[in-house]
Each structure stands twice: as structure tokens, then as C-alpha cells.
N, C-alpha and C positions, 0 to 999 in steps of 0.2 A: 503494500499499500504506500509505503514511504517513496518507493521508486516511481510509482504512478504519479504521486503529487509532485515530486522533484522534477519529472520529465514532461509534464503537461502544464499548460497555462490555465489559470482561473478555475482550478478544481474546487467543487463544492461537494459536500456529503449529504447524503439522504439516508435517514434511518428508516428501514422498512420493518413493520411489525411482524411477529411470527404468524405463520398460517398453519393450516392443518397438516400441510405437507413439509414445510421447512420452518426452521427456527428464525430468529431475528437476523437481519442482514444490514450490512453497511454498503451503500452504493456510492462510488466516487464518479463524478461526472465532470469532464473537462469542458472548456468553452467550445470546443469543436463538437461536443456531443458524445465523444468516445467515453466509454465507462467501464468499470470493473466493479464486480460485487463479491463480497466476502461474507461468510456466515460469522456471527458473533454470538457469545453466550446469552446475551440479552440486550434490550434496547439501551439500558443504561451504559453498558460497555461500549455500545456503538457511539453514543454521544461522547464518552470519554475518549475513545480512540480518535474520533474526529478532532476533538479538542487538542489531543496530543500532536496531531498532524498539522495543527494550525490553519485549518480550513473552516469556512463557514459551514454550519450544519443545520439541517432542516428535518422535520418530521413529515415524511411523505404522506401521512394520513391527513395533514392539514394543507400541504402545498401542492400535492400531486407531483407528477413528474414533469421536468422541464421539456418544453418543445424541442429543444436542441438534441436531446436524447432520442426522441421519436424520429426526427429528421435523420440523424445518424444511423439509426436502425434501418430505415427506409433505404438509404443510400447503400448500406452494406448488403441488403438483400438483392438489389439490382445488379450486383457484381456477378 
């Protein structure tokens, strides 16, 4: 995760709540829309990790996913 933050511009973190199939996750999204997702033990840990990375952090329940991530995913599917 540190490498993703160090090698991308404008990374923001989004905390995803646990679902029936997966536990809580931390999603890092760069300004390009490129992203990476990692499981974390719980949402509190996700917020702590984002804080230690020094990036803005949001709860996806309240903010939703940024359009740049959806745009990046669409571009990747067309390849």
C-alpha cells in the first residue's frame, strides 16, 4: 500500500464495510482512477492504516465511489 501511495498522484482511501462474502477492505484510488484494494481486520483498522499512509480517507457508505474509478474500470475493460 505504501508503494501505491508513493508511486501515484493524489491517492485517497475509501473504507468499505464488511459484506456477507468479505471482510472490511481499504480501497486506494489515485487521481487517474487506478485503484488497489486490500482486506483489513475491521473498519477502524482501515481508517488507521489510511491515516498512517497520510492520505485523505472516506467512508464509502457515505461518499460512494468516485467517478474516476468507474471511468478507469471502463477504460480497462475496453482494452
